[in-house]
N, C-alpha and C positions, 0 to 999 in steps of 0.2 A: 504494500500500500504506500502510495507516494503523496506527500503533501503538495498541493498545487495552488497554494495561496498566491494571489496576484493574477491568476489566469481567469479567463472568462468561462462561464458555465457552457458545457457543450450544447450544441443545437440539436434538440431532439423533439419529436412530437409524441406525446403520450396518448394512448387510446383509453379514454375514460368512459364511464356510463353516467348519463344524467337521466334518471328515471328509467324509461324503457328504450332510450335512444343512445347510440354511440355518439361521443363528442370528442373531437381531437383538441388537445390542449398543448400548445407549444411552450418550450422553455421561455421564449420571448414574452408570452402572455403572463407567465408566472413571475418573471424576474425583472422585466424592463421597467425602469423608473421606480423600483421599490426596494426597500430594505427587507430582506427575507431571511428567516432562520429555517434551516433545513436539518432534519435528522433522518438518517437512513438506518435500516435495521434488517436482520436476516429474514423475518417472516411474520405475516399477520397471524394472530391468535397464538403466537409462541409465548412461553412464560414471562421472560424478562421484558419483552416488548409490550405485553399486555398489562403486566402488574406494575411496571415502573416507568418505562421509557415514555410511552404515550400519555399515561395519566398525569405525570408531573409536568410535561410540556403544556397540557391543557390547563392545569392548575395555575401555572405561572404565566399564561398567555397575557393577562392584563398587565403584569409587571413588565414583561417584554415590550408590550405596546407602549407603555409609558417611557421606554427607552428608545422609541422611534421605530420599532419593528412593525412593518405593515402586515405581514402574514407569517404563519408558521406552516411548514410543509413537511409531511412525513412521506418518505419514498421507500418502497420495498419491491423486490422482484416477485410480485404476485399479480394476478390478473385483476381487472376492474371489478368483477363480481365479488371476489374475495375481499378486496379493499373496502368496497362499499358496505358489505356486511360487517366487517370488522369495525368500521367507523361507527355504525349503529350500535354495535355491542359495547363499544367503549364510551359512548355518549360524549365523544370528544368533538363538540361543536365548534371549538375555536381553532381546529387544525384542518388543513386541507390534505386529504389522503390521495396520493398520486401513485397509480399502478405503473411500474416499470416491467410489464409482463415479459418482454423479450430480453430484459437486462441490458438494453442498448445504452441507456443513460449511465447505468452503473459501470458498464464496461468502459465507456469513454472517460469516466471519472477515475478509472484505474482501481475500482473497488469491487470488482466481480471476483468472487472466490468460490472454490469448489467445496460443496457441502454434501457430496455424494455419500459419505459415510453415514449421514443422517437420513438419506433418502430424499434430500432437498434438491439435488442437482446444483446448478449455479445460483448463488445468492449474493446479496450485498454484505460487505463487511460493515460493522457498526461504526458510524461516525456522525458528526454534526458539523455544520458550517454556517457562517454568517456571510450573506451575499448582498452586495450593494449595487443595484443597477446592473446586475449580470456579472459582476466581478467578485470573485471569492476573496473576501478580506481575511477570514480566519477559518481554520479547520481544526477540529478536535477528533483525532483518529484513535480508535482504541488500540492498545498495544498488541503486537503480533504474538499472541499467546495461544496455547491450546484451548479449545472450547469457544466460549462466547463472552469475552471480557466486557465489562460495563463499568468503566472507571472515569471517563472524561467527556463522553458525548451527552451527558445528562443535562437537563434543563437548568439546574442550579449553577453548573459550570458556565453555561452560556450567559446566564444572567450576570454572574460575577465578571465575565469578560466585558460585557456591555457597560456595566457599572460596578466597579470594584467596591463601592460603598453600599451597594444594594443589600437590603435585608429581605429574606423570603417572608411571605405572609404567614401569619400564625395558622397553625393547624387546630381547628376547633371541631369538636364532636358534641352533639346534643342527643341525649336519650329523652324521648318525648312520648306522650300519649295523646290520642285524639281528644279534643274537648278540654284540654288543659290550658287554662288562662295564663298560668305562669310560664308555660312553654311558649305561648304566643308572645308574652312579654320578653322572654329571653331572645327569641328570634328577632324581635323588633330592635332590641338593644344592639345586637350584632350587626343588623342591617344598617342601622344609623351610624355605627362605627365604620362601616364598609368592610367588615370581616366576613369572608365566606365561611361556610360551615357545612358539615355533613350531619344529617338528621337520621337517627337510628330509632326504630320502634322499640319502646321499652317493654320489658316483661319482668315479672318478679325475679326470675333467675338472673337475667342480665343485670338488673339493678343491684342485686345482692353481690354479684361477681365483681362489678366495677367500683362500687362505693359502699356496700353494706347498708344502703338506704332504700326506702321504698317509694319516696316521693319523686315527682317529676317537675321540671326537667332536672337531669344531672348533666353538668357541663364540665368538659375537659378542654384545656388549652395547652397545646405543646406538651402533651403528656402529663400535665399537672391537673389534679382534681380541683375544680373551682367551687362547685356546689350548685345551688339552685339559682333562680332568677335574681333574688336579692343579693346573693353573694357575687353573682356575675356583674351586677350593676356597680357594686363597690370595686370589683376588680378592674372593670373598664375605666372607672374614674381615675384609677391610679396609673394607667399606662398611656 
């Protein structure tokens, strides 16, 4: 794998699907006049790609946008049908999924590798890059190790490159129940603060497991137990 910073993106036309119709999308359409973050990976629906690579880029999309990024593109040597279904499965609405079905773009990037031992055939090596108006300004290429290393092409590394002082958004989880007015209050507090959160349906076992409490909501921020809505209000007032 060769770092080609300073070079232009190869000219390729991707065969994508828009609903029930084929749609050709050129690299010029994707990159011309835009600041684009690209991350490429070995395959749709594969473990690291689905559990870490895609979700984190989707989570950090607003932070990247604040640093001038116009779009985030995920490229894989998969066909358009697979990439579209994977995008739906991931609920990654802030990412453009591009199928490089024939591996043409990946080969021209010098990133096409042999994964026949896994039954994959030819696939992309894992990497990310920042592209400005079609010119590759920065590449983060995973080290040439056995397996599928995932050390430098992640979204947090890209964010730090664009802004060394950037702080990732807080990770917030709420355990809630339907009809819970305090749950509604907690969500409103977070939304007013501009903090994204994941909402988890509460059950007696889940509540006992995470906090030994039975009331809702139960709020966690960055792995720290905060408490209910009133505790959350005090917590947010201090940050």
